[in-house]
Every structure is written in structure tokens, then in C-alpha cells.
N, C-alpha and C positions, 0 to 999 in steps of 0.2 A: 505493500499498500504505499501510497505517497501523495503528498499535496500537488497541486497545478496551480499555475499563474499565467495571467495575460499582463503585459506590462506596457502600455501605449500601443497596443496593436493595432494596425492599419491595414487593409488590403485593397488595394485599386488593380483592377483587372485592366487589360488591353482596351483602348477604346475609353478611357477615363472613367469607368464605372467604379464608383466606390462602395464595394460590399461591406465594408467594415471600417469604422472611424474610431481610433483612439481607444480602443478598449481596455480598460483596467479591469481585473476580475482576480480573486483569489479563491480557490476551491480548497478546503480544509482536507487534510488526511482522513480518508473515510467517509466523506460527506456524499450525499446525492443531490447533485445540483441539475436542474433542467433549465435549460435554453429553451424559450418558447417565444412565437412571433409569426407573423404571416409570411407566405411565401414570399422570398427575397429580400427578408430582413437581416439576413447575415448569419443566422445561427449554424447552418451546415457549414460555412465558411470557416467560422470559428473552431468548429469541432474537427475540421479538414487541417487547418493551421496547427493545432494541439497534436494531431496525429502525425505531421510531417509530410500530407499529401499534398498542401498548398504552401508557398513560401510568402510570409507575410512582406508588405511594402515598407513597413517600418515597426519598430517595436520588437520586444523580446518574450520568448515563451520559457517557461520553467516547469518543470516536473520533479517533485521532491527537492526543491531549491536549487536543482542543476540546470544551467541554462542549456536548452535543448535546440534553440532556434535553428542551428545550421545542421541539426544531426539528421541522418536518414531514419526514416520511419521505423526500421528494424533495429535501431538502436535505443529507441525511446522508451521502451519496455511499456508499451500501450496495446491494447486490444481492441479492435473495432466491431462492432455488430451492424450490418448494414439492411437497409430497408428491403432489399432482394434476396438476402440470405447468403447468396454467393456459395453455394454448396457445388462440389465436383459431383456431375451427376454419374459419372462412371463408378465412383467409388461408393463403398459402404457407409454407413452411419461411423462405424468406428474408424475406418479410415480417414474419413473427413476430419472427425475430431482430432486423430493423431497427426495429421499432416504436418503441423507446425512443429510439434516436438519432433518428428523424424528429421526435418530439415534442419534442426539444431543437433542432429545426431544424438539425441538422448537413448539411452539403454531401453531395451524392450520392456523388462520388467517395470522401470519406471513409467515408461508409455502405458502399459496395460493399466497401472495401479490409477494413474491420473484420469485415463478416459473410463474407467470404471467407476471412480469416484464421482466424476462429474455428471456421469449418466445417472447415476443413483440419486443425485441431488436433484437432478431435472426431471426424474420419473421416465426414463427413456431407457432403461437397462434392457429391456426386452426387445428393442429395436435396432440393436449395434449391427445386425448382420443386414439390415435392410439397405436398399437404395433409396435416394431421395423422392424419386417419382412413385414410390409405394408409401408415401407419408402424406398426412395432411399438412396444412398451412402451419397450423399451430405446433405440430411436431417437428417440420423443418426450422421453424424458428427456435426451438429448443436445441436443436442441433447445432444452430448458429450460435447460440449462447454457450452451449458444451465446448465447442471449439475454442471459444475465448476463454473459457474458465480453465482449460487445462494449461493454458500458457502462463496464469498465475501473475499477470500483468499488474504493475504499479496502478495504473488507471484503466478503468474500462470506459469504452465512448461508445454511444448508442446514436446512431443516426435514424430516426423515424421507424425505428424496428416492426411496429405493430401496423404499419399504413396499409399493408396488404391483406390484413386479417378482417374477417366480418366482426359486426360489433359485438357479437357473444365471445368469440375468441379474443377481441382486444381487450375486453374486461378481465378475462381469465388470465391472458398473459400479462397484464398490467399487475394484477396481484403476485404473480408468480415472480416478476424482477424484482417488486417491492419485497416478497420474502427472501430472494436470493440475496438481496443488498443486505437483509438482517443476518443471514448465515454467513455470508462472506466477510462482512465490515469491510468491504473495498471501496475505493473512492470511485464513483459512478458520475458520468456527464451525460445527460439524455436529451437529445434533441427531438423536439417535436412540435408541430402546428396546431396541436388539439390542447386546449387549454384546461379541458377536463383532466388529461392524462397528467399535464403538468401539476394542477393541484393536488392530484391522487399520489402521485409519486415523489415530488421534489421536497427534501427538507429545505432548500431554498430555491427561488424561482429567478431566473434573469429574464427579463421582458425587453425583446429587441423590435425595432422598428426603422426600416431603412437605413441599417447598419449601425445605428446608435443604441447604446444602453439606456433604457428608459427607467428602470427600477430593479433592484435586488433586494429581496427579502423573503421571508417565509411565505407559506401561501396565504394563511389568513390575514396576514399584515397588508398583502397586494390586495386582498379583498376588500378589507375593511378600512385601508388608509392608502388607496392609490395616489402616486404621486404626481399624476397627470391626467387629463382627460383621455389619452390614449390608452393607458393601463385601465383606467375605469372602464371603458367600453369593451376592451378586450378580455378582460379576465371576469368570469362569471357567464352563466348560461341559464335562462336567457339572459341577454345582455343588459346593461344598465340603460335606463331611459333617461333622455336630457331635453331640457326646455331653456330655451334662451330667456333669461329674465333682466329685469332691472330692479335694484334694489334700492329703494327711497324710504328713509326713515325707519329702516330695519324690516319692511315689507317686501316680498319678492312677488313681482308680477310679471305677466307678458301682455302683449297688446289687447288681449281678450278679457284679462280680469287677473286677481289674485291668486297666485299659485301657493304662497306660503306665507300667512300672516306673521308679522313680528314678534318680538324683537329679533332680527338678526343681527349680530353685533359685528358687522363689516362696513368699510365705507360704502358710500352710496356709488352706484355706479351699474355697468353690465357684467353679466356673469352667465357662465353655463352653470344650471342647477341639475344634478344628477341623482336619481334616485334609483335602487335597484327595484325588481318586481315584486320582490316579498315585502317591501315597504311602501306599496300603494296599499290602500285599503278601500272597501266600499264606504260610500257616504263621504261628503265634503264638499268643497267648493268649487271644484274642476266638472264639467261638464263633458261627456263623450259618447260615443256610438260604439257598440260592439261590432268589431268586424269578423272575427273568428275566435271560436274555443276550441282547445285542445284538450282533450279529455283524457287523462294519463291514469287514471284509478286511484292515485292517491293524492292527486292534486288536479287542478285546472289551470291551463295557462291560457288568460283571456287577452285577446290583441283587440285594442281600441284606437279610434279615432278621438284623439282629446285637442280640440281646437286646432285640427290639421297636424297635430303632433303624433306619429304613430307610438303608442305607449302599450306596454305589456304588463299586466298584473299576475302574480301568482297567488291563485286562492286555492281555499279548502275544496275537497272532493263534492260538497254539497251547496257549493256557490250556485245561485241561480243566476244563470248568464246565456244569452243566446243571440245569435248573429241579427245586427239590426236593433237591437234594444238598446234605449237609451240608459245611460247609466251616470251616477255620480260618485266622483272618487276623490280620496284626500291623499296627503302625503305623511308618513310618520317623520316627526322631526329628527327623531334619532338616526334615521336612515338616509338623511339629506346630506349631498356631498356640494361644494361650490368650488368652481374652477375659473380663474381670470380668463379674459380673452385669448391670452396666449396659450391656455391650456393647463398653466400650472395649478397647483392644488392651492386653496385657501383653508387655514384651520379656523374655525368660529365656535362659538359656545352656542350649542343649539338648545 
């Protein structure tokens, strides 16, 4: 196990495309860190730079306190699990898992012990003689994980490894990767565009957008205290609702009326007001029309038009709501967030 760090890392591709900008990040020994953001945000580029598959335009990369910026991938003591599994189709599961050890000229007894131990951890001990084509998607992903485990690397790197799985398998493999981290205690860095994966797996999460770090924090801190409007809108499902408001004498209003009565102890001016779906409540000063209701068994997700703003409310399963119905809603003060016109967070006394 080892720590990992980026120090002022920038990556500019040919043509001037800036994929990553001045990234400073420290990952503690044994930590599970998730990099999350939309496509093209720079998360996979950061992972590939740490693995040695991309060279940074500027900055330094460290693993275990050692500067590895100029080292070859094979000398960095990392193992990477890819989205497409990258298994050798003509080899058995055993041989796929043993391949890197054989390349290192490890002894046969050592190879067998490590492969069988990893297979036991992953529950694939009975599949060692099969070929990849004989396996399900989830089983192939376990083989890819096993191939990384037998190397006993300082750092595990995961590049969207669950993207090719169906929804049920994704949930299952998410849990298994979390349990694997608990068993191994290894440093793991996981890239995903799925904020649900990020929230459920990460001890800390780095949110990226357009190559820039937006916020690094534990999952619930990101959820409860997003640093800016991008993080607020990206983290959470359904996403946070936003209203453009003007605050005057502590009261937040839109052009159609009051959104939240005072006193909001912030300077008068224009703000983005954010509120998560679970903090919208039936009854209140805002009028809307129901556009659609998603019935999920344990809850209903009610989509509404509120004065021209698409608004989503998370409600109990017994909530009376139907398409076309007129509704009145309110906002729980404790769940309100304010952001300046430039998108940065405003702390205020609710």
C-alpha cells in the first residue's frame, strides 16, 4: 500500500485541448478516493497520468512519496482495471490472472498460491479453467479484479469498471468492490461518471468539471455543503432544484412572487437558490402544475412546472399527485442553499 499525490498536474493535448488544469491532490495510504464528473472532465486523464499511460504537460506525480513522473508504467507498482476488462480470450481464467506474475518470472508455487487466494476472495474459485467467453459480464469483471489483486500493487486504479454491466450487476459489483477494499485495505482510486457509484464507494470524492477540481470532500459533505452550483447540481439524484431569486430585506423572490420569506441574513442582491427534492414539501407559497409522477414503490418523484421552472419533489408513496393537477409547495428552510451569480456558495443562517 502507498499514498498517491498530484502536484500542480496539467495536461494539454495536441491542438491546445486542456484536459486537466493544475491539479493538486493527496490520496492517503489505504484510502478509497473516487474521481467523478461528466464526460470530458479530465477524470480518466488524471488516472492515466498516475498510471504512466499519459505524460503530464506540467506538474509532478508521486506514489508512496516517490516521484514517478518520468517512470514507465511497469515501474510504478500500480494495477489498473479497465472498463472493457481486457482479458485474453484464448487463455483460461487462471492464466489470465497469472499472466503478470509469469511475466515477472515468479515461481510456479507462488503464482498458484496468489491466483487461488484472489479467486477465493472474489468467489470465482470454480471458474479458473474456463475461458472468458464462457463467463457472464460480472464474472469477467471479477477476473479483471483478480488479475489486479495478484500483483499486490501499491495502488489500485479503476477506470469506469462497471459501465458495461446491467443495473443489477452494477449494484452487486459496487458492493463487492467496497468489500474488497475493506479486506485488502489497499489504496484505491476509482473513476466514474455515475454520482451514485461515487457516493456509495468513496471515502472521499473529487468532483471535476472541464479539467478543474471543484471540490474534494467526504460524500455527505459534498451533498450537504456543496462548494458551488456545479457540485450542487451534479451530486444528488434527482438533482437539486434551482430558482433565480432576488433577496431584499431578507426575503427571496422571483418575478412571480415570494420563494422564501425572511429573514435570510445575506446582503440584498441576486442569487441562485437551490433546494433538493426531499426539502420541497406540499403546501406553501409556490404554485405549480404536475407534469409527471414517477411511482417507485417506496416513494414518488413528482415533476412540476413552478412558475416556468422545472421542479422535482421527492414525496411519500401515499402522496396524492396526478398529471395536470394544480399544486402548492413550500421549501424547508433547513434545506435551502444559496449561490452567488458566479456560482460560489453563500453560507447563511437559515
